[in-house]
C-alpha positions in Angstrom: 0.0 0.0 0.0 1.5 3.3 -1.0 1.6 6.3 1.3 -1.2 8.2 -0.5 -3.6 5.2 -0.1 -2.5 4.7 3.5 -3.4 8.2 4.4 -6.9 7.6 3.1 -7.3 4.3 4.9 -6.2 6.0 8.2 -9.2 8.2 7.8 -11.7 5.7 6.4 -13.6 5.1 9.7 -14.1 8.8 10.3 -15.4 9.3 6.8 -17.7 6.3 7.0 -19.1 7.5 10.4 -19.7 11.0 9.0 -21.4 9.7 5.8 -23.6 7.2 7.7 -24.8 9.9 10.2 -25.5 12.3 7.3 -27.4 9.7 5.2 -28.8 7.0 7.4 -28.1 4.2 4.9 -25.0 2.1 4.6 -25.1 1.8 0.8 -25.2 5.6 0.2 -22.5 6.1 2.9 -20.2 3.6 1.2 -20.8 5.2 -2.2 -19.9 8.6 -0.8 -16.7 7.3 0.8 -15.8 5.5 -2.4 -16.3 8.7 -4.4 -14.2 10.6 -1.8 -11.4 8.0 -2.4 -11.6 8.5 -6.2 -11.1 12.3 -5.7 -8.3 11.7 -3.2 -6.6 9.3 -5.6 -6.5 11.9 -8.3 -5.4 14.7 -5.9 -1.7 15.6 -5.3 -1.1 14.9 -1.6 2.0 17.1 -1.6 -0.3 20.1 -2.1 -2.7 19.2 0.7 -1.6 20.5 4.1 -4.1 18.5 6.2 -5.3 15.2 4.6 -8.1 14.7 7.2 -9.4 18.2 6.7 -9.4 17.7 2.9 -11.1 14.3 3.1 -13.8 15.4 5.6 -14.5 18.5 3.4 -14.9 16.4 0.2 -16.9 13.7 2.0 -19.2 16.2 3.7 -20.0 18.0 0.4 -20.6 14.7 -1.4 -22.9 13.6 1.4 -24.8 16.8 1.2 -25.4 16.3 -2.5 -26.5 12.7 -1.9 -28.8 13.7 0.9 -30.9 15.8 -1.5 -31.7 12.8 -3.7 -32.0 10.4 -0.8 -34.7 12.6 0.7 -36.6 12.7 -2.6 -36.6 8.8 -2.5 -37.9 8.8 1.1 -40.9 10.8 0.1 -42.1 7.8 -1.9 -41.0 5.2 0.7 -43.8 2.9 1.7 -44.7 3.3 5.4 -42.3 4.5 8.1 -38.6 4.9 7.2 -36.0 4.0 9.7 -32.2 4.3 9.3 -30.4 1.2 8.3 -29.1 -0.8 11.3 -25.5 -0.2 12.0 -23.6 -3.0 13.6 -21.1 -1.6 16.1 -17.4 -2.3 16.6 -16.7 -1.5 20.2 -13.6 0.5 21.3 -11.5 -0.2 24.3 -12.3 3.3 25.7 -15.6 3.2 27.7 -16.1 7.0 27.6 -15.5 7.1 23.8 -17.8 4.1 23.3 -20.7 5.9 25.1 -20.1 9.0 22.8 -20.1 6.8 19.7 -23.2 4.9 20.9 -25.2 8.1 21.5 -24.5 9.5 18.1 -25.7 6.5 16.1 -28.8 5.7 18.1 -32.0 5.3 16.1 -33.6 8.1 18.1 -30.9 10.6 17.2 -30.8 9.4 13.5 -34.5 9.9 13.2 -34.2 13.4 14.8 -31.6 14.3 12.3 -34.1 13.6 9.6 -36.1 16.7 10.8 -33.2 19.0 9.9 -32.3 20.7 6.6 -29.2 19.2 5.0 -27.1 22.2 6.0 -28.3 22.1 9.6 -27.6 18.4 9.8 -24.1 18.8 8.5 -23.3 21.8 10.8 -24.7 19.9 13.8 -22.8 16.7 13.1 -19.5 18.4 12.3 -19.6 20.6 15.4 -21.5 18.5 18.0 -20.3 15.0 17.0 -17.0 15.4 15.3 -15.8 18.4 17.4 -15.0 20.9 14.6 -14.9 24.6 15.5 -17.2 26.9 13.5 -14.3 28.3 11.5 -13.5 24.8 10.3 -17.2 24.0 9.8 -17.5 27.1 7.6 -14.5 26.0 5.5 -15.9 22.6 5.1 -19.4 23.8 4.1 -18.3 26.8 2.2 -20.3 29.2 4.4 -19.5 31.9 6.9 -18.7 30.9 10.5 -21.7 33.0 11.8 -24.0 31.2 9.4 -22.8 27.8 10.6 -23.2 28.8 14.2 -26.8 29.7 13.5 -27.4 26.4 11.6 -26.0 24.4 14.5 -28.1 26.4 17.0 -31.3 25.8 15.0 -30.5 22.1 14.9 -30.0 21.9 18.6 -33.3 23.7 19.2 -35.1 21.4 16.8 -33.7 18.3 18.4 -34.2 19.4 22.0 -35.6 16.5 24.0 -34.5 13.8 21.6 -31.5 12.8 23.7 -32.4 11.2 27.1 -31.5 13.2 30.2 -29.9 10.1 31.7 -28.4 7.3 29.7 -29.9 3.9 30.5 -27.4 1.1 31.0 -27.2 -1.7 28.5 -28.4 -4.1 31.2 -31.6 -2.0 31.7 -32.2 -1.8 28.0 -32.0 -5.5 27.6 -34.1 -6.2 30.7 -36.9 -4.0 29.6 -36.9 -5.3 26.0 -36.9 -8.9 27.1 -39.6 -8.3 29.7 -41.7 -6.5 27.1 -41.5 -9.4 24.7 -42.2 -11.9 27.4 -45.4 -10.0 28.3 -46.3 -9.8 24.7 -45.8 -13.5 24.2 -48.3 -14.3 27.1 -50.7 -11.6 26.2 -50.2 -9.8 29.5 -51.6 -6.3 28.6 -51.2 -5.0 32.2 -47.6 -6.2 32.2 -46.9 -4.6 28.8 -48.4 -1.2 29.9 -46.3 -1.2 33.1 -43.1 -1.3 30.9 -44.1 1.6 28.6 -44.2 5.3 28.9 -47.7 6.7 28.5 -46.7 8.5 25.3 -44.7 5.6 23.9 -44.2 5.3 20.2 -43.7 2.2 18.0 -42.0 2.6 14.6 -42.0 -0.3 12.1 -40.1 -0.2 8.8 -41.4 -2.8 6.3 -40.6 -0.7 3.2 -43.6 -2.3 1.5 -41.7 -5.7 1.5 -42.8 -7.0 4.9 -45.9 -6.7 7.1 -45.6 -3.6 9.3 -47.7 -0.8 10.6 -47.7 2.0 8.0 -48.2 4.7 10.7 -46.3 5.2 13.9 -48.4 3.6 16.8 -48.7 5.9 19.8 -49.8 5.4 23.4 -49.2 2.6 25.9 -52.6 1.0 25.3 -52.3 1.0 21.5 -48.7 -0.3 21.5 -49.5 -3.0 24.1 -52.6 -4.2 22.1 -50.5 -4.2 18.9 -47.8 -6.5 20.2 -50.2 -8.8 22.0 -52.1 -9.2 18.7 -48.8 -9.9 16.8 -48.0 -12.8 19.2 -51.5 -14.1 19.0 -51.1 -14.2 15.2 -47.9 -16.1 15.7 -49.6 -18.7 17.8 -52.6 -19.0 15.5 -50.3 -19.5 12.5 -48.0 -21.8 14.4 -45.0 -19.6 13.7 -41.9 -20.6 15.8 -40.1 -17.5 17.1 -36.5 -17.6 18.1 -34.6 -14.5 19.4 -31.0 -13.6 19.5 -29.3 -10.7 21.3 -27.3 -8.4 19.1 -25.8 -4.9 19.6 -26.5 -2.3 16.9 -27.0 1.4 16.7 -25.4 2.0 20.0 -27.4 -0.3 22.2 -28.6 -3.9 22.8 -31.4 -5.2 20.5 -33.0 -8.5 19.6 -33.1 -10.3 16.3 -36.4 -12.1 15.9 -36.5 -15.2 13.6 -39.8 -16.5 12.3 -39.4 -20.2 11.5 -35.6 -19.7 11.3 -35.9 -16.7 8.9 -34.7 -13.4 10.2 -37.7 -11.2 10.2 -37.2 -8.3 12.6 -34.4 -6.3 14.3 -36.0 -4.8 17.4 -34.5 -2.1 19.6 -35.9 0.4 22.2 -35.0 3.7 23.6 -35.4 3.9 27.4 -36.0 6.9 29.7 -36.9 7.1 33.4 -37.0 3.3 33.7 -39.6 2.7 30.9 -39.6 2.2 27.2 -40.2 5.4 25.3 -39.8 4.2 21.8 -39.7 0.8 20.0 -38.0 0.4 16.6 -38.8 -2.6 14.4 -36.7 -3.0 11.3 -38.6 -5.5 9.0 -37.6 -4.4 5.5 -35.5 -7.4 4.3 -33.1 -5.0 2.5 -32.3 -3.4 5.9 -31.7 -6.7 7.6 -28.9 -7.8 5.3 -26.1 -6.5 7.6 -27.0 -9.1 10.1 -26.7 -11.9 7.5 -23.1 -11.3 6.6 
């Protein structure tokens, strides 16, 4: 591997992390990183003072362009859209791992969808990747004051999306497993006791798998939905097997229907109860778990 390629590979994980957070899909993120590499390959590294700054700038601008077309596709997406599951590679630094986990959570990724592309880029570059506003301005080709306003609007829009206190992985797993156990037995009171009153359930089938088209809201409605799902499994004699798997910054469960992977289920937890449930059922979005 020559020095020019090594410099790119040293920054690949940063670029992939930025592109995924910008776009929410692994395929689009990898395409952006590949296009960044092609531009880097044709550039003269002896004329580039900071390889990382150059690569992040190119990657950010390519991601912004891709985000415009990705949003147009999502307008015609069947049902609820969820970001593609991201399988995590843990670091040896617990504090750094918590930081990474928080910034790839499904809750945060969905909240980013509410922002304009420029707000999203300014927020991620400043809040997640730690760039000062002068650097953000250089990357986005805007004035620093404008980038500061973009990031401020983003923080305001996303207020309340991050939990005040981060639940431990043990609490996440306990609540998720208790919820599924209550659903399996049809225990509606038990289900409700595990849910926030304003709980929301998101299911992404993409028109290729059975899923609620709308977000289901409220402890009563969500409890009834999952109790009915398990009743349908019993009626149809579907054998359910579950496997724990860490993705998007937290513990989740893979659900197999008659040995076929059908759902990747995760939750967000706040104040000791489940605030949101996320069910990935679109087969295209389950492929990362099959490799």
